[in-house]
C-alpha positions as CSV (number, residue, x, y, z in Angstrom):
1,M,108.8,111.8,54.8
2,R,109.1,111.0,51.0
3,F,111.9,111.3,48.5
4,Y,111.5,112.6,44.9
5,G,113.2,111.1,41.9
6,N,116.8,110.3,42.7
7,G,116.0,110.2,46.5
8,I,117.9,113.4,47.3
9,M,115.1,115.9,47.8
10,P,113.1,115.1,51.0
11,V,109.4,116.1,51.2
12,F,107.9,116.2,54.7
13,E,104.3,115.2,55.3
14,L,102.8,117.2,58.1
15,N,100.9,115.2,60.7
16,P,98.5,117.7,62.5
17,R,96.7,114.8,64.2
18,S,99.7,114.3,66.4
19,L,99.0,117.7,67.9
20,I,95.4,117.1,68.8
21,S,95.7,113.5,70.0
22,L,95.5,112.7,73.7
23,L,99.2,112.1,73.8
24,G,99.9,115.4,71.9
25,I,97.7,117.4,74.3
26,V,99.5,115.8,77.3
27,R,102.8,116.8,75.9
28,F,101.7,120.4,75.4
29,V,100.6,120.4,79.1
30,E,104.1,119.1,80.0
31,I,105.7,122.0,78.0
32,F,103.5,124.5,79.7
33,F,104.2,123.4,83.3
34,A,108.0,123.0,82.7
35,C,108.3,126.4,81.0
36,T,106.3,128.0,83.8
37,A,108.4,126.4,86.5
38,F,111.8,127.5,85.1
39,S,110.5,130.9,84.2
40,L,109.3,131.6,87.7
41,V,112.6,130.5,89.1
42,A,114.6,132.4,86.5
43,V,112.7,135.7,86.9
44,H,113.3,135.8,90.7
45,H,116.8,134.1,90.5
46,S,115.6,131.6,93.1
47,Y,118.2,129.0,92.3
48,S,121.9,128.6,93.3
49,G,124.5,126.0,93.9
50,S,124.4,122.4,92.6
51,S,120.9,121.8,93.7
52,G,119.5,124.9,91.9
53,D,121.5,124.1,88.8
54,W,120.1,120.5,88.8
55,C,116.5,121.8,89.1
56,M,116.9,124.4,86.4
57,F,118.6,121.8,84.1
58,T,115.8,119.3,84.6
59,W,113.0,121.7,83.7
60,C,114.8,123.1,80.7
61,F,116.0,119.7,79.5
62,C,112.5,118.1,79.7
63,F,111.0,121.2,78.1
64,A,113.4,121.2,75.2
65,V,113.2,117.4,74.4
66,T,109.4,117.4,74.6
67,V,109.3,120.3,72.1
68,L,111.6,118.4,69.8
69,I,109.5,115.3,70.0
70,I,106.3,117.2,69.1
71,L,108.1,118.9,66.2
72,A,109.5,115.6,64.9
73,E,106.1,113.9,65.0
74,F,104.3,117.0,63.5
75,I,106.6,117.3,60.4
76,G,106.8,113.6,59.9
77,V,110.4,112.8,60.5
78,A,110.0,110.7,63.6
79,Q,109.6,107.4,61.8
80,S,112.5,108.2,59.4
81,L,115.1,108.4,62.1
82,P,117.4,105.5,62.5
83,I,116.1,104.7,66.0
84,S,113.1,103.0,67.6
85,W,110.9,106.1,68.1
86,Q,108.5,104.3,70.4
87,D,111.3,103.1,72.6
88,F,112.9,106.5,72.6
89,T,109.8,108.4,73.6
90,S,108.8,105.8,76.2
91,A,112.3,105.9,77.8
92,F,112.3,109.7,77.8
93,S,108.8,110.0,79.3
94,M,109.9,107.7,82.1
95,L,113.2,109.5,82.6
96,A,111.5,112.9,82.6
97,T,109.0,111.6,85.2
98,L,111.8,110.5,87.5
99,M,113.8,113.7,87.0
100,I,110.9,116.0,87.6
101,F,109.8,114.0,90.6
102,T,113.3,114.4,92.1
103,T,113.3,118.1,91.3
104,S,109.9,118.5,92.9
105,V,111.3,117.1,96.1
106,V,114.8,118.8,96.1
107,Y,113.7,122.3,95.1
108,P,111.3,123.1,98.0
109,S,113.4,121.3,100.5
110,V,116.4,123.5,99.6
111,F,115.0,126.8,98.6
112,I,111.8,127.2,100.6
113,P,112.4,127.9,104.3
114,H,110.0,126.3,106.9
115,S,108.6,129.7,108.0
116,C,108.8,131.8,104.9
117,K,106.3,134.6,104.5
118,S,108.2,136.9,102.1
119,R,107.2,137.6,98.5
120,S,109.9,135.4,97.1
121,C,108.3,132.4,98.7
122,S,105.3,132.9,96.4
123,Y,107.6,132.5,93.4
124,E,109.3,129.4,94.8
125,G,106.0,127.9,96.0
126,S,104.4,128.5,92.6
127,A,107.5,126.9,90.8
128,T,107.2,123.9,93.1
129,A,103.5,123.5,92.3
130,M,104.2,123.8,88.5
131,S,106.9,121.2,88.9
132,I,104.6,118.8,90.7
133,L,101.9,119.2,88.0
134,C,104.6,118.7,85.4
135,F,105.6,115.4,87.1
136,L,101.9,114.3,87.0
137,A,101.7,115.1,83.3
138,Y,104.8,113.0,82.5
139,A,103.4,110.2,84.7
140,V,100.2,110.3,82.6
141,E,102.2,110.0,79.4
142,V,104.0,107.0,80.8
143,G,100.6,105.5,81.5
144,I,99.3,106.3,78.0
145,T,102.4,104.9,76.2
146,R,102.9,101.8,78.4
147,A,102.3,98.6,76.6
148,K,99.1,96.9,77.5
149,P,98.9,93.1,78.2
150,G,99.0,91.1,74.9
151,E,100.0,94.2,72.9
152,V,103.0,94.1,70.6
153,S,105.2,97.1,71.3
154,G,108.7,98.3,71.9
155,F,110.6,96.8,74.8
156,L,111.1,100.1,76.6
157,A,107.3,100.6,76.6
158,T,106.8,97.5,78.7
159,V,107.1,97.2,82.4
160,P,110.6,95.6,82.3
161,G,111.7,98.3,79.9
162,L,110.4,101.1,82.1
163,L,112.1,99.5,85.1
164,K,115.4,99.5,83.2
165,V,115.1,103.3,83.0
166,F,114.3,103.5,86.6
167,E,117.2,101.2,87.6
168,A,119.7,103.3,85.6
169,Y,118.3,106.6,87.0
170,V,118.5,105.3,90.6
171,A,122.1,104.2,90.0
172,C,122.9,107.7,88.8
173,L,121.5,109.1,92.0
174,I,123.7,106.6,94.0
175,F,126.8,107.7,92.0
176,S,126.1,111.4,92.9
177,M,126.2,110.4,96.6
178,I,128.9,107.9,97.0
179,V,131.8,110.3,96.6
180,I,130.6,112.4,99.6
181,A,129.8,109.1,101.3
182,Q,133.5,108.2,101.2
183,Y,133.2,104.7,99.8
184,W,136.9,104.1,99.6
185,V,137.3,103.8,103.4
186,F,136.3,100.1,103.5
187,A,136.7,97.2,101.0
188,G,133.0,96.3,101.6
189,L,131.9,99.7,100.3
190,Q,134.1,99.4,97.3
191,W,132.4,96.1,96.5
192,C,129.0,97.9,96.6
193,V,130.3,100.5,94.2
194,A,131.4,97.7,91.8
195,V,127.9,96.3,92.1
196,Y,126.3,99.6,91.2
197,S,128.7,100.2,88.3
198,I,128.4,96.8,86.7
199,C,124.6,96.7,86.9
200,F,124.4,100.3,85.6
201,I,126.6,99.7,82.6
202,V,124.7,96.6,81.5
203,T,121.4,98.3,82.0
204,L,122.4,101.4,80.1
205,L,123.7,99.2,77.2
206,I,120.3,97.4,77.1
207,I,118.6,100.8,76.8
208,I,120.9,102.1,74.1
209,L,120.7,98.9,72.1
210,T,117.0,98.9,72.3
211,V,116.7,102.6,71.1
212,G,119.2,101.9,68.4
213,R,117.3,98.8,67.2
214,C,120.3,96.6,67.6
215,L,118.7,93.8,69.7
216,A,118.1,91.6,66.7
217,S,121.8,91.5,66.0
218,L,122.7,90.0,69.4
219,P,124.3,86.6,69.2
220,F,122.1,85.2,71.9
221,P,118.4,85.1,72.8
222,L,117.3,88.4,74.4
223,E,114.8,86.9,76.8
224,K,117.4,84.5,78.3
225,F,120.0,87.2,78.6
226,L,117.5,89.6,80.4
227,V,116.4,86.9,82.8
228,G,120.1,85.8,83.5
229,F,121.2,89.4,84.0
230,N,118.3,90.2,86.3
231,I,119.1,87.1,88.4
232,L,122.7,88.3,88.7
233,A,121.6,91.9,89.5
234,V,119.3,90.7,92.2
235,L,122.0,88.6,93.8
236,M,124.5,91.4,93.6
237,Y,122.2,94.1,94.9
238,A,121.1,91.7,97.7
239,T,124.7,91.6,98.9
240,A,125.0,95.4,98.6
241,T,121.8,95.9,100.6
242,F,123.4,94.1,103.5
243,V,127.1,95.1,103.1
244,W,126.6,98.8,102.5
245,P,124.8,99.7,105.8
246,I,127.1,97.3,107.8
247,Y,130.2,99.1,106.7
248,S,128.7,102.6,106.2
249,F,127.7,103.0,109.8
250,K,130.6,101.2,111.3
251,N,132.1,103.5,113.9
252,L,130.1,106.4,112.5
253,S,127.4,108.2,114.3
254,R,125.1,111.0,113.2
255,T,126.3,114.4,114.5
256,A,124.2,117.4,115.4
257,D,125.5,119.5,112.4
258,C,123.9,116.9,110.0
259,D,120.6,118.8,110.4
260,S,122.0,122.0,109.0
261,R,124.5,120.9,106.3
262,P,125.4,117.8,104.2
263,C,127.4,115.2,106.0
264,T,128.7,111.7,105.3
265,W,126.1,110.0,107.5
266,N,123.2,111.5,105.6
267,Y,124.6,110.5,102.2
268,R,125.4,107.0,103.3
269,L,121.8,106.7,104.6
270,G,120.5,107.9,101.2
271,V,122.6,105.3,99.3
272,T,121.2,102.6,101.7
273,F,117.6,103.5,100.7
274,L,118.4,103.8,97.0
275,T,120.1,100.4,97.1
276,I,116.9,98.9,98.5
277,F,114.8,100.6,95.9
278,N,116.9,99.2,93.1
279,L,116.9,95.8,94.6
280,I,113.1,95.8,94.6
281,A,113.1,97.1,91.0
282,Y,115.4,94.3,89.8
283,I,113.2,91.7,91.6
284,V,110.1,93.0,89.9
285,D,112.0,93.3,86.6
286,L,113.0,89.6,86.9
287,V,109.4,88.5,87.6
288,Y,108.0,90.4,84.5
289,S,110.9,89.5,82.2
290,S,110.5,85.8,82.9
291,K,106.8,86.0,81.7
292,M,107.4,88.1,78.5
293,V,107.5,86.9,74.9
294,F,110.1,88.9,72.9
295,V,109.9,89.5,69.1
296,T,113.0,91.2,67.7
297,T,113.1,92.8,64.3
298,P,116.2,93.9,62.4
299,A,117.1,97.6,62.2
C-alpha cells in the first residue's frame, strides 16, 4: 500500500501471486470445506444446543477469518497493519486446526446416532467428512508456515509459538468443563483451577504481545522469561496432574446414567486428560524454548 503526496490518499497494490501460491491454494481449499460443512448442517438444521452452536460457530469463524486473510494479502494491506502478520496468520492457522479438530470429533458423536440409516444421516455424515478434510487442510497450512530449523521467522511460527496456541486452547477447553465438574467442592480442585488460570493468562499475554509486536519493549530478555515461565508452568501443571484426579474421584463413582447424559464424573475425567496433555505441551515447550535464539525487533 502506497500513499500519494501528503500521505492521505492510500493506493493499494494488488498481489495476485498470493492467490496462486501454494499457501493461497491451501486457504481456498479450507474455505471450500468449511463453507460446505456449515452449509450442509444449516440446510438440514442438523445442529442444536451448545454443541451444535459450537460446531456451527467454528466452521463460520474459520471460514470468515480465512476469507479476510486472503483479501488482506490480495489487496496488499497485510503488511501495513500494525501487527505482526506472520505471527497472526501462524497463530490463527494453529487455532483453526485445533477448533476444527474438536468440531470433527464433537459433531458426529453428538448428532450422528450409532445405527442411523435415515436421509438426514447423509447430510450429517457429509458435514463430518468435510470438517475432517477442513482440519487436514489447516494442518497442512501449519506445516507450510511453520518455521524451519535455522530460519528467521515470527515467534508464533516456531514450535514453541505453536505450542503456546495449543496450551491456551486446551486451557479454554478445561474452563468449559470445570464448572460442570464442580471444582469448588475441594480446596485441591480450587488450586488446580488457579494453575489453569495463571498459566492461561500468561500464555495469552505472550501471544497478544507477539502479534502486537510488543516483545521488543519488554524490560527483560524474552528467552529467559519464556524458559522461566515454562519451568514454572511445568511444575504447576505437574501438581495439578496429581491433585486433580485425587480429589476429583474422591467419594465419587461413575453412575449408569453417565452413558446417556453429561455427568460430573465424565467432565472430571475429561479435565484429567486435558491437564496431562497441557503438561506434556509445556514440557516440550520448555525443551524447545531453551534451545532457541530470539531476535526481537521494535514495532
